[in-house]
C-alpha positions as semicolon CSV with decimal commas, in nm:
position;residue;x (nm);y (nm);z (nm)
1;X;0,000;0,000;0,000
2;X;0,127;0,345;-0,089
3;X;0,106;0,619;0,172
4;X;0,083;0,985;0,079
5;X;0,295;1,233;0,269
6;X;0,133;1,521;0,453
7;X;0,367;1,808;0,536
8;X;0,286;2,124;0,730
9;X;0,568;2,302;0,544
10;X;0,769;2,213;0,231
11;X;1,109;2,248;0,400
12;X;1,309;1,960;0,548
13;X;1,661;1,908;0,673
14;X;1,862;1,654;0,473
15;X;1,985;1,339;0,643
16;X;2,321;1,403;0,803
17;X;2,270;1,774;0,854
18;X;2,122;1,813;1,206
19;X;2,194;1,499;1,406
20;X;1,966;1,222;1,527
21;X;1,698;1,434;1,695
22;X;1,592;1,799;1,708
23;X;1,798;1,999;1,954
24;X;1,570;2,192;2,192
25;X;1,813;2,487;2,210
26;X;1,910;2,495;1,844
27;X;1,997;2,833;1,691
28;X;1,778;2,732;1,397
29;X;1,402;2,786;1,401
30;X;1,308;2,425;1,344
31;X;0,938;2,511;1,355
32;X;0,971;2,615;0,990
33;X;1,043;2,253;0,893
34;X;0,770;2,011;0,790
35;X;0,959;1,714;0,939
36;X;1,296;1,630;1,092
37;X;1,516;1,374;0,913
38;X;1,769;1,188;1,124
39;X;2,131;1,125;1,043
40;X;2,182;0,798;0,853
41;X;2,142;0,490;1,075
42;X;2,277;0,139;1,015
43;X;2,197;-0,184;1,193
44;X;2,551;-0,218;1,327
45;X;2,772;0,069;1,457
46;X;2,984;0,248;1,198
47;X;3,306;0,436;1,275
48;X;3,406;0,766;1,112
49;X;3,603;0,742;0,790
50;X;3,980;0,753;0,828
51;X;4,205;1,009;0,663
52;X;4,096;1,324;0,482
53;X;3,726;1,392;0,533
54;X;3,672;1,743;0,396
55;X;3,806;1,905;0,079
56;X;3,692;2,232;-0,079
57;X;3,659;2,332;-0,442
58;X;3,518;2,644;-0,613
59;X;3,145;2,640;-0,548
60;X;3,137;2,372;-0,283
61;X;3,312;2,096;-0,097
62;X;3,358;1,720;-0,080
63;X;3,267;1,537;0,240
64;X;3,377;1,183;0,323
65;X;3,252;1,067;0,665
66;X;3,161;0,700;0,634
67;X;2,817;0,776;0,788
68;X;2,932;0,718;1,148
69;X;2,657;0,617;1,390
70;X;2,627;0,395;1,699
71;X;2,387;0,146;1,537
72;X;2,010;0,110;1,562
73;X;1,996;-0,043;1,912
74;X;2,179;0,244;2,075
75;X;2,000;0,503;1,863
76;X;1,664;0,377;1,987
77;X;1,778;0,368;2,348
78;X;1,912;0,723;2,325
79;X;1,665;0,903;2,101
80;X;1,329;0,719;2,090
81;X;1,193;0,912;2,388
82;X;1,303;1,241;2,232
83;X;1,135;1,151;1,903
84;X;0,813;1,089;2,093
85;X;0,827;1,430;2,264
86;X;0,913;1,650;1,967
87;X;0,644;1,843;1,785
88;X;0,804;1,764;1,447
89;X;0,732;1,435;1,269
90;X;1,051;1,228;1,265
91;X;1,166;1,066;0,943
92;X;1,420;0,796;1,028
93;X;1,690;0,766;0,763
94;X;1,807;0,405;0,727
95;X;2,109;0,289;0,529
96;X;2,022;0,018;0,275
97;X;2,311;-0,219;0,340
98;X;2,133;-0,559;0,331
99;X;1,762;-0,618;0,255
100;X;1,705;-0,848;0,554
101;X;1,865;-0,594;0,789
102;X;1,671;-0,298;0,656
103;X;1,346;-0,496;0,681
104;X;1,417;-0,560;1,047
105;X;1,508;-0,196;1,108
106;X;1,186;-0,075;0,947
107;X;0,979;-0,306;1,168
108;X;1,153;-0,177;1,478
109;X;1,111;0,195;1,406
110;X;0,747;0,157;1,297
111;X;0,640;0,107;1,659
112;X;0,827;0,412;1,793
113;X;0,597;0,706;1,877
114;X;0,681;1,021;1,682
115;X;0,820;0,842;1,377
116;X;0,620;0,954;1,075
117;X;0,814;0,803;0,785
118;X;1,121;0,607;0,681
119;X;1,377;0,745;0,438
120;X;1,593;0,477;0,276
121;X;1,942;0,581;0,166
122;X;2,063;0,406;-0,151
123;X;2,435;0,352;-0,211
124;X;2,557;0,498;-0,543
125;X;2,719;0,167;-0,645
126;X;2,407;-0,048;-0,599
127;X;2,261;-0,193;-0,919
128;X;1,890;-0,185;-1,002
129;X;1,832;-0,538;-0,871
130;X;1,990;-0,453;-0,534
131;X;1,799;-0,126;-0,511
132;X;1,464;-0,291;-0,581
133;X;1,539;-0,559;-0,322
134;X;1,622;-0,299;-0,057
135;X;1,319;-0,085;-0,139
136;X;1,084;-0,386;-0,139
137;X;1,221;-0,496;0,199
138;X;1,156;-0,146;0,339
139;X;0,787;-0,131;0,251
140;X;0,586;-0,142;0,571
141;X;0,332;0,050;0,776
142;X;0,497;0,391;0,735
143;X;0,537;0,610;0,426
144;X;0,862;0,523;0,248
145;X;1,087;0,786;0,097
146;X;1,378;0,655;-0,112
147;X;1,684;0,880;-0,131
148;X;1,862;0,827;-0,461
149;X;2,212;0,952;-0,545
150;X;2,174;1,253;-0,773
151;X;2,376;1,106;-1,058
152;X;2,154;0,795;-1,080
153;X;1,822;0,934;-0,961
154;X;1,648;0,969;-1,297
155;X;1,745;0,616;-1,407
156;X;1,640;0,454;-1,080
157;X;1,318;0,655;-1,053
158;X;1,175;0,488;-1,362
159;X;1,296;0,148;-1,239
160;X;1,102;0,194;-0,912
161;X;0,782;0,360;-1,030
162;X;0,576;0,041;-0,991
163;X;0,656;0,013;-0,619
164;X;0,446;0,175;-0,341
165;X;0,687;0,458;-0,264
166;X;0,555;0,778;-0,103
167;X;0,833;0,994;-0,253
168;X;1,184;1,000;-0,393
169;X;1,443;1,236;-0,248
170;X;1,773;1,347;-0,399
171;X;2,102;1,262;-0,230
172;X;2,431;1,441;-0,299
173;X;2,634;1,322;-0,599
174;X;2,970;1,150;-0,561
175;X;3,297;1,307;-0,669
176;X;3,676;1,284;-0,642
177;X;3,930;1,542;-0,530
178;X;4,305;1,516;-0,463
179;X;4,418;1,579;-0,107
180;X;4,744;1,745;0,003
181;X;4,936;1,422;-0,076
182;X;4,776;1,400;-0,424
183;X;4,571;1,095;-0,322
184;X;4,223;1,091;-0,474
185;X;3,950;1,114;-0,210
186;X;3,597;0,998;-0,287
187;X;3,303;1,166;-0,119
188;X;2,970;1,344;-0,143
189;X;2,954;1,685;-0,309
190;X;2,776;1,984;-0,155
191;X;2,748;2,354;-0,232
192;X;2,581;2,599;-0,470
193;X;2,757;2,462;-0,779
194;X;2,534;2,153;-0,753
195;X;2,206;2,343;-0,791
196;X;2,171;2,355;-1,175
197;X;2,235;1,981;-1,198
198;X;1,989;1,908;-0,916
199;X;1,719;2,116;-1,086
200;X;1,761;1,922;-1,411
201;X;1,744;1,587;-1,228
202;X;1,432;1,700;-1,041
203;X;1,255;1,764;-1,371
204;X;1,349;1,417;-1,492
205;X;1,219;1,254;-1,172
206;X;0,889;1,442;-1,187
207;X;0,827;1,269;-1,521
208;X;0,846;0,929;-1,347
209;X;0,519;1,001;-1,169
210;X;0,659;0,950;-0,817
211;X;0,646;1,260;-0,591
212;X;0,993;1,414;-0,566
213;X;1,173;1,590;-0,281
214;X;1,443;1,819;-0,416
215;X;1,791;1,876;-0,276
216;X;2,130;1,984;-0,398
217;X;2,308;2,317;-0,359
218;X;2,001;2,501;-0,229
219;X;2,099;2,805;-0,024
220;X;1,846;3,080;-0,109
221;X;1,472;3,127;-0,086
222;X;1,462;3,183;-0,465
223;X;1,618;2,842;-0,525
224;X;1,366;2,678;-0,291
225;X;1,079;2,842;-0,475
226;X;1,231;2,741;-0,811
227;X;1,241;2,377;-0,703
228;X;0,881;2,390;-0,578
229;X;0,767;2,555;-0,899
230;X;0,945;2,279;-1,096
231;X;0,727;2,018;-0,928
232;X;0,903;1,930;-0,602
233;X;0,677;1,814;-0,320
234;X;0,929;1,959;-0,072
235;X;1,291;2,070;-0,049
236;X;1,569;1,933;0,169
237;X;1,839;2,168;0,297
238;X;2,191;2,060;0,388
239;X;2,498;2,288;0,382
240;X;2,304;2,608;0,448
241;X;2,191;2,463;0,783
242;X;2,554;2,434;0,896
243;X;2,574;2,811;0,851
244;X;2,291;2,850;1,102
245;X;2,030;2,958;0,846
246;X;1,694;2,837;0,718
247;X;1,588;3,050;0,419
248;X;1,242;3,204;0,445
249;X;1,003;3,133;0,161
250;X;0,663;3,259;0,053
251;X;0,399;2,989;0,028
252;X;0,070;3,072;-0,147
253;X;-0,226;3,062;0,089
254;X;-0,561;2,913;-0,013
255;X;-0,682;3,265;-0,095
256;X;-0,400;3,305;-0,346
257;X;-0,213;3,564;-0,141
258;X;0,138;3,466;-0,023
259;X;0,213;3,398;0,340
260;X;0,565;3,432;0,474
261;X;0,688;3,102;0,614
C-alpha cells in the first residue's frame, strides 16, 4: 500500500545535517520545517572514515565521513523518547546495506511514537536489482521515501515507479578530489555549484510520476521556490543549515495571497 505524505511546510533538513533528533536549544528555528530527518542509521555501529574527510573546491566541498553512527539499538535507546516528545514528525533515515537488515530496522522503528516516515538511503554503487530488493524490503506500515544519489536518480526513478513509494528524495552526488598528498579522495559533493544539476534531475524525476523531494546546492529562498515551482513536493536543505540559516520562503495561501513562512 502506498502512503501519501502530509507536510505542514515544504522544508526539510537533509539526512546528516542536524543529528539524530531535534535539539531543543538549536539556533535554527526548526518550527519552519515540515519534518525532521535523522542522520543515517545502520543496523551495526559504523566508525568515522579515516584520513581526509573534507576538501573544498570552487562552489562547494567534498565530504567523506563514512556515515558514522552507533547502530540502531543504541540510537533507539538514546533518542526514541526524544522523538516521541518532539512536535516535528521524525523521518528515520536508514542505510540500505542488506535487505534483511533494513526490513528488520523498518519493523523496529514503525512502533516508535513520533516516527512519521522512513527514508531509505541508496548507495551509489548499488545496481537496479539490489535497489529494488532494498526498497521492497523497506515497505511497511509507514510512508517510504527513497533517497537516490543525484547522478543515478532519474534512471532509478523509472525502475522503481511500480513500487508503493511515497516519494523520492535526492542525495548528494559523488565526486573525487586530490588531497594534500595527491591521493584521490571519494566523497559526497555539496554547495551551490550543484544546484543547476539538481534542478535538471528533479525535472526528470517528476516525469516518473513519483512525488519528488528536491535537494542539492540550495541556499536561497529563490532556489527553494524554483524547485517547488518545478514540481518538487518539498525541499531538503543541507549545507546552508551548517551556517545556522533556514531560508524564508513565501507559500501561497488558499486565498491566493502569499504567506511568509
